[in-house]
C-alpha positions as CSV (number, residue, x, y, z in Angstrom):
1,M,15.7,-3.7,4.0
2,S,14.4,-0.7,5.7
3,M,12.1,-0.9,8.7
4,S,10.7,2.6,8.4
5,A,7.1,3.3,8.9
6,D,6.2,5.2,5.8
7,L,3.3,3.3,4.2
8,T,-0.1,4.6,5.0
9,I,-2.9,2.4,6.1
10,R,-4.5,2.7,2.6
11,E,-1.2,1.8,0.9
12,I,-0.9,-1.3,3.2
13,A,-4.5,-2.3,2.1
14,A,-3.7,-1.8,-1.6
15,L,-0.4,-3.7,-1.4
16,S,-1.6,-6.6,0.8
17,G,-4.9,-7.1,-1.0
18,V,-7.1,-6.9,2.2
19,S,-9.8,-4.4,3.0
20,L,-9.2,-1.1,4.6
21,A,-11.7,-2.2,7.3
22,M,-9.6,-5.2,8.2
23,I,-6.5,-3.0,8.8
24,E,-8.5,-0.5,10.8
25,K,-9.9,-3.3,13.0
26,A,-6.4,-4.5,13.7
27,V,-5.3,-1.0,14.6
28,E,-8.4,-0.5,16.8
29,A,-7.7,-3.9,18.5
30,R,-4.1,-2.7,19.1
31,I,-2.6,-5.6,17.2
32,L,-0.7,-3.0,15.2
33,R,0.1,0.5,16.3
34,P,0.3,3.2,13.7
35,I,3.1,5.7,14.0
36,G,2.2,9.3,13.6
37,G,4.0,11.6,11.2
38,P,3.6,14.5,8.9
39,P,1.3,14.0,5.9
40,R,2.9,13.6,2.5
41,L,0.1,15.6,1.0
42,R,-1.9,18.5,2.3
43,G,-4.8,17.0,4.2
44,G,-3.3,13.5,3.9
45,S,-3.0,10.7,6.3
46,M,-0.8,11.1,9.4
47,R,-0.8,7.4,10.4
48,Y,1.8,5.1,9.0
49,L,2.6,1.4,9.5
50,L,5.7,-0.7,9.1
51,V,6.3,-2.4,5.8
52,R,6.0,-5.7,7.6
53,A,2.3,-5.0,8.0
54,V,1.9,-5.8,4.2
55,V,3.4,-9.3,4.9
56,Y,1.2,-9.8,8.0
57,F,-2.1,-9.0,6.2
58,H,-1.1,-10.8,3.0
59,A,-0.1,-13.9,4.9
60,L,-3.3,-13.9,7.0
61,Q,-5.4,-13.7,3.8
62,A,-3.3,-16.3,1.8
63,A,-3.5,-18.8,4.7
64,N,-7.2,-18.1,5.1
65,L,-6.7,-17.0,8.7
66,T,-8.6,-13.7,8.6
67,D,-11.2,-15.0,11.1
68,F,-8.6,-16.0,13.6
69,S,-9.0,-14.9,17.2
70,L,-7.4,-11.7,18.3
71,R,-5.0,-13.6,20.6
72,H,-3.7,-15.6,17.6
73,K,-3.5,-12.5,15.4
74,R,-1.5,-10.7,18.1
75,S,0.8,-13.7,18.5
76,I,1.5,-13.8,14.7
77,W,2.3,-10.1,14.8
78,I,4.6,-10.4,17.8
79,C,6.5,-13.3,16.2
80,M,6.9,-11.2,13.1
81,T,8.3,-8.2,15.1
82,R,11.0,-10.6,16.5
83,L,12.3,-11.5,13.1
84,E,15.4,-9.9,11.7
85,P,14.3,-6.8,9.7
86,M,12.1,-8.2,7.0
87,K,13.7,-11.6,7.0
88,L,10.8,-13.9,6.2
89,K,10.7,-17.5,7.5
90,T,8.3,-19.9,9.1
91,I,7.1,-18.8,12.5
92,E,5.4,-20.8,15.3
93,F,2.8,-18.5,16.7
94,A,1.2,-21.1,19.0
95,P,2.3,-24.6,20.0
96,G,2.3,-26.6,16.8
97,A,0.8,-23.8,14.7
98,M,3.1,-22.6,12.0
99,L,3.0,-20.0,9.3
100,D,5.4,-20.0,6.4
101,L,5.8,-16.2,5.7
102,E,8.4,-16.8,2.9
103,R,6.0,-19.0,0.9
104,L,2.9,-16.9,1.7
105,A,4.0,-13.4,1.5
106,A,7.5,-13.0,-0.1
107,E,6.1,-11.6,-3.3
108,S,4.0,-9.0,-1.4
109,L,7.1,-7.8,0.4
110,R,9.0,-7.4,-2.8
111,K,6.1,-5.5,-4.3
112,A,5.8,-3.2,-1.2
113,E,9.6,-2.5,-1.2
114,K,9.5,-1.7,-5.0
115,Y,6.5,0.5,-4.5
116,R,8.2,2.5,-1.6
117,E,11.3,3.0,-3.7
118,N,9.4,4.0,-6.9
119,R,6.9,6.2,-5.0
120,G,9.9,8.3,-3.8
121,R,11.4,8.3,-7.3
122,Y,8.3,8.9,-9.5
123,I,5.6,10.6,-7.5
124,P,6.3,14.1,-6.2
125,S,3.8,16.5,-4.8
126,N,4.8,20.2,-5.4
127,P,2.4,23.0,-4.6
128,D,3.6,24.8,-7.8
129,I,2.5,21.9,-10.0
130,L,-1.2,21.3,-10.3
131,G,-1.7,22.8,-6.8
132,G,0.1,20.0,-5.1
133,T,-1.7,17.1,-6.8
134,P,0.7,14.2,-7.1
135,V,2.1,13.8,-10.6
136,I,4.6,11.6,-12.4
137,A,8.0,13.1,-11.9
138,G,9.2,15.4,-14.7
139,T,5.6,15.7,-16.1
140,G,2.4,17.5,-15.3
141,I,0.5,14.2,-15.6
142,S,-1.4,13.5,-12.4
143,V,-1.6,10.1,-10.9
144,Y,-5.4,10.4,-11.0
145,S,-5.4,10.9,-14.8
146,V,-3.2,7.8,-15.2
147,L,-5.7,5.8,-13.0
148,G,-8.6,7.2,-14.9
149,R,-7.2,6.1,-18.2
150,L,-6.4,2.6,-16.9
151,Q,-10.0,2.3,-15.5
152,D,-11.4,3.4,-18.8
153,G,-9.8,0.4,-20.5
154,E,-6.4,1.7,-21.7
155,T,-3.3,-0.3,-20.9
156,A,0.0,0.9,-19.5
157,D,1.4,0.4,-23.0
158,D,-1.2,2.8,-24.4
159,I,-0.1,5.4,-21.9
160,A,3.6,4.7,-22.6
161,R,3.0,5.2,-26.4
162,D,1.4,8.6,-25.7
163,Y,4.2,9.6,-23.2
164,P,7.4,7.8,-24.1
165,E,9.3,9.6,-21.4
166,I,7.3,7.8,-18.7
167,S,8.5,4.3,-17.7
168,E,6.1,1.4,-17.1
169,Q,7.3,1.4,-13.4
170,A,6.2,5.0,-13.1
171,I,2.7,4.1,-14.5
172,E,2.3,1.2,-12.2
173,T,3.4,3.3,-9.2
174,A,1.0,6.1,-10.2
175,E,-1.9,3.7,-10.5
176,L,-1.3,2.1,-7.0
177,Y,-0.7,5.5,-5.5
178,A,-3.9,6.9,-6.9
179,K,-5.9,3.9,-5.7
180,A,-4.4,4.2,-2.2
181,H,-4.9,7.9,-2.0
182,P,-8.3,8.6,-3.6
183,L,-9.4,12.2,-4.4
184,R,-11.5,13.7,-1.7
185,G,-14.5,15.9,-2.1
186,R,-17.6,15.7,-4.1
187,P,-17.8,13.6,-7.2
188,S,-17.7,15.6,-10.4
189,E,-20.7,13.6,-11.8
190,R,-23.7,11.8,-10.4
191,P,-22.2,8.3,-9.9
192,W,-25.6,6.8,-9.2
193,H,-26.4,7.4,-12.9
194,N,-23.5,5.2,-14.1
């Protein structure tokens, strides 16, 4: 599995199920160090983390260790960086303190790898299509319209019935992408009235 740093901090939060604030605190405390790079979208994030960060945060939450000391959190991350690329196993991060990464976070790793692969396959951003708004490949359907329909109570099957050329994987990827990359700017309505 690849070790490239191409997941944004927001994608890591969405895939691991932890808050964005928790990841930002770990970056601020220098437990994890983001890698700079060009944004995928105009005005987008330029800070990326390794895929193993999904495993790290998911394992901390699953083991109920989110309130651990910085020293122990650093130790867990250091142990993880010493593993073979994305080979999950039990690590000993302090004398007698073990964390079974395979049991706690293997599914989150599979989900992250699948998302990375599908994001590249299904979610292009072309300035000539909807002004660069990410869409589902081969269509003019924005990822945000997919998310809106799902949030309004429709299912992926409903969307697939309306657009048979779109796979379920593309719909799932669009939903996660839109959640991890929210639209910026002023809301179109007055959300305080909802």
